[in-house]
N, C-alpha and C positions, 0 to 999 in steps of 0.2 A: 504494500500500500504506500503510495506517495502522498505526502501532505505538504502543502505549501502555505506560508503565511507572510504577511507584510505588516510591519509595525508602524509604518508611516515615516520612519527615519531614513528610508533608503536601503535598509537592510532587509534581505529576504531570508526566510527560514525554510528549510526543506528537511523533511524526515523521509529517509529512504525506506526504512523498515519499521517505523513506529517507535524506535528506540533511539536512534542516532540522529541528532539535529545538527544541521550545518548552517552557519550564518555567513552571508555573503552580501557585498554591495555590488557584485558583478551582475551583468544582465542575466535575466532568467534563461536558463538553458535546460533542455530536456535531459541531456546526459552529462553527468558530472563525475570525473574520475578523482578519487581521493586515495591517497596512500596514508595508511594509519600504522603507526608502530606501537604495538602493545607490549609493554614490559611486564614481567611478572614471573617469579619463581613459583611453581606449582608443586605441591606434595604429590608425587606419583605413587609412592609406597610409604606407608600403608594407605590404601584407598578407604574412603569413608564407607561405613556400613558393611565392612567385611571382617571375617575372622582370619587370623594368622596364627599358625602353629609352627614354632621353630623356623621363622623367617619365610614360611611358605603360605601363600594365599590359599585358603581352603574353600570358602563359599561366602555368599552374602549372609548376613545375620538376620535372624527372624524379626527382631524389633528395631533394626536400624542402628545398633551400636557398633562402633569399631572395637574389636577385641583382639588383643595381642597376647599370646602365650609364649614365653621364652624371648630370646634375643630377636631383634629385627634390624635389618639394614634400611634405614630411612633414606629414600631417594627423592631428589628434587629435580624437576625438569625446568629449564629456562628457555626463553624464546631466542635469545642471542647470547650464548655462553661466552663468546669472545669479548663481550663488553661487560661481563660480570667480574667484579673485583673479589667478592667473597659471598658465601652463604653461611648464615649463622643458624644454629639449631638450638631451640629453647624447650625446656620442659617446665611447665608451670612458671613461666617468666624468668627462669634461671638459665643463663647461657651454659650449654653443655659442650659445644664444639663449633669450630669455624673451619670451613673448607674453602680454599682459594683456588682449587683446580678442578676442572670438569673431568669426569662426571661428579656431580655434587651429591655426596652421601655421607652417612654417619651410622656406625653400628651402635645401636642402643642396647647396652647390656645391663644386667643388674636385676635384683629382686625388687619389684615394685608391685604391690598388691593394692592398687587404688585407681581411681579415675584421674586422668591427667589431661593437660592441654599441651599439644605439640604445636609449636610455632616455628616457622622458618622465615628469616628475613634475607632477602636477596639484595645485595648492594651492587649497583652498577657504577661504572667508572665516571659517568656523568653526574653522579651524586644522587640519582633516584634510588629509592628503597621501596621494595614491594614486600608484602607479607601474605602468608597463607597459613591457616591453622586448622586443626581438627581436635575435637574432644575424643578421648578413647579410654578404654580400660586396659591396663597392663598387668599381667600376672607372670611372675618368675622373671 
């Protein structure tokens, strides 16, 4: 769905898909090419709502909780790893590990019998920092 609007100031607003709005003072055109660069480190492993046993993904959980039994290798995917300066791994807001080299991962070891918040912060060389987090249960 294309939506167009004009606020009277000479700027035209156009929504290509209902979510992304573009502002322009250029003449109205039917086709607009936009290059968007999206930064962000995404937690690839563990996935939300899955059960992991000894670092292996087993199946989706019944009630949507992420459950980890044993050690797990936490993996982060980045859009442009050449521009990443480091990835930080936090458990319950406490820094656990920093990785400055791709692929970005951390082996989470230890006996933890509780609900935790896993947070990763991806730092880019241009100063941008993105975050991704999941709540999970960790046993052993």
